[in-house]
C-alpha positions as CSV (number, residue, x, y, z in Angstrom):
1,X,-15.9,-4.3,-14.1
2,X,-17.6,-0.8,-13.4
3,X,-15.3,1.7,-11.6
4,X,-17.2,1.7,-8.2
5,X,-16.7,-1.9,-7.7
6,X,-13.3,-1.8,-8.7
7,X,-12.6,0.7,-5.8
8,X,-14.4,-1.6,-3.2
9,X,-12.3,-4.5,-4.3
10,X,-9.5,-2.3,-4.3
11,X,-9.8,-0.5,-0.4
12,X,-10.7,-4.0,0.9
13,X,-7.6,-5.4,-0.4
14,X,-5.7,-2.5,0.9
15,X,-7.6,-3.0,4.4
16,X,-6.6,-6.5,4.1
17,X,-2.9,-5.9,3.3
18,X,-2.7,-3.5,6.6
19,X,-4.2,-5.8,8.8
20,X,-1.5,-8.5,7.3
21,X,1.3,-5.9,7.7
22,X,0.2,-4.9,11.1
23,X,-0.3,-8.7,12.2
24,X,3.4,-9.5,10.9
25,X,5.0,-6.7,12.3
26,X,4.0,-7.6,15.9
27,X,4.7,-10.9,15.7
28,X,9.0,-9.9,14.0
29,X,9.3,-6.9,16.9
30,X,7.2,-9.4,19.9
31,X,6.5,-12.6,19.4
32,X,8.9,-14.5,16.9
33,X,12.4,-14.1,18.5
34,X,15.9,-15.8,16.8
35,X,14.8,-19.4,15.9
36,X,10.9,-19.6,17.2
37,X,7.9,-19.9,15.0
38,X,4.0,-18.8,14.9
39,X,1.7,-21.1,13.6
40,X,4.5,-23.1,11.9
41,X,5.7,-20.3,10.3
42,X,9.8,-19.0,10.8
43,X,10.6,-15.4,11.4
44,X,12.0,-15.3,7.8
45,X,8.2,-16.7,6.5
46,X,6.7,-13.9,8.7
47,X,9.1,-11.3,7.1
48,X,8.5,-12.8,3.5
49,X,5.0,-12.5,4.4
50,X,5.5,-8.7,5.6
51,X,7.3,-7.6,2.7
52,X,5.0,-9.0,0.2
53,X,1.8,-7.3,1.9
54,X,4.0,-3.9,1.3
55,X,4.3,-4.2,-2.0
56,X,1.1,-4.8,-2.7
57,X,-0.1,-2.0,-0.9
58,X,2.2,0.0,-2.3
59,X,1.1,-0.6,-5.6
60,X,-2.7,-1.0,-4.9
61,X,-2.1,2.4,-3.2
62,X,-0.7,3.9,-6.7
63,X,-3.7,2.0,-8.8
64,X,-5.9,4.2,-6.3
65,X,-4.4,7.4,-6.2
66,X,-4.8,6.7,-10.7
67,X,-8.4,5.7,-10.2
68,X,-8.7,8.9,-8.1
69,X,-7.0,11.3,-9.9
70,X,-9.9,13.8,-10.6
71,X,-11.0,14.2,-7.8
72,X,-7.9,15.1,-6.2
73,X,-6.9,17.7,-8.6
74,X,-10.0,19.1,-8.7
75,X,-9.6,19.5,-4.8
76,X,-6.5,21.3,-5.2
77,X,-7.7,23.5,-8.1
78,X,-10.0,24.6,-5.5
79,X,-7.9,25.4,-2.5
80,X,-4.5,26.4,-4.5
81,X,-5.7,28.2,-7.2
82,X,-2.3,28.9,-8.2
83,X,-0.8,26.8,-11.3
84,X,3.2,27.4,-10.2
85,X,2.2,26.5,-6.4
86,X,-0.1,23.5,-7.6
87,X,2.4,22.1,-9.7
88,X,5.4,22.2,-7.1
89,X,3.0,20.5,-5.1
90,X,2.5,17.6,-7.3
91,X,6.3,17.7,-7.9
92,X,7.2,17.3,-4.3
93,X,4.4,14.0,-4.2
94,X,6.1,12.6,-7.1
95,X,9.2,13.3,-5.6
96,X,8.3,11.5,-2.5
97,X,6.5,8.6,-4.1
98,X,9.5,8.0,-6.3
99,X,12.0,8.1,-3.3
100,X,9.7,5.5,-1.4
101,X,9.2,3.2,-4.2
102,X,13.1,3.3,-5.8
103,X,14.5,1.5,-3.3
104,X,11.9,-1.7,-3.6
105,X,13.6,-2.1,-7.3
106,X,17.0,-2.6,-6.0
107,X,15.8,-5.5,-3.1
108,X,15.1,-7.8,-6.3
């Protein structure tokens, strides 16, 4: 599969996941109160859908960043010419990524 085609597929799946997360989040907050269902699915089922769509988008976001790393790196090299500042920014991004992903490991 060509890189361009992979990028398009990843972007479309990420968009679909964002729509699912938004829709299920709205349902969980406003529509599905205790004991109510929507489209035949309980609040628990919508919560599971919300969780798994979030996990999928997180994985695809990591893949998206890896596929675009050369563009990201060249952008920061151009706008932050000092290596120390650039590496500090990369370390900050890595720390934020770890903070946002490590809690997911304890769910399962």
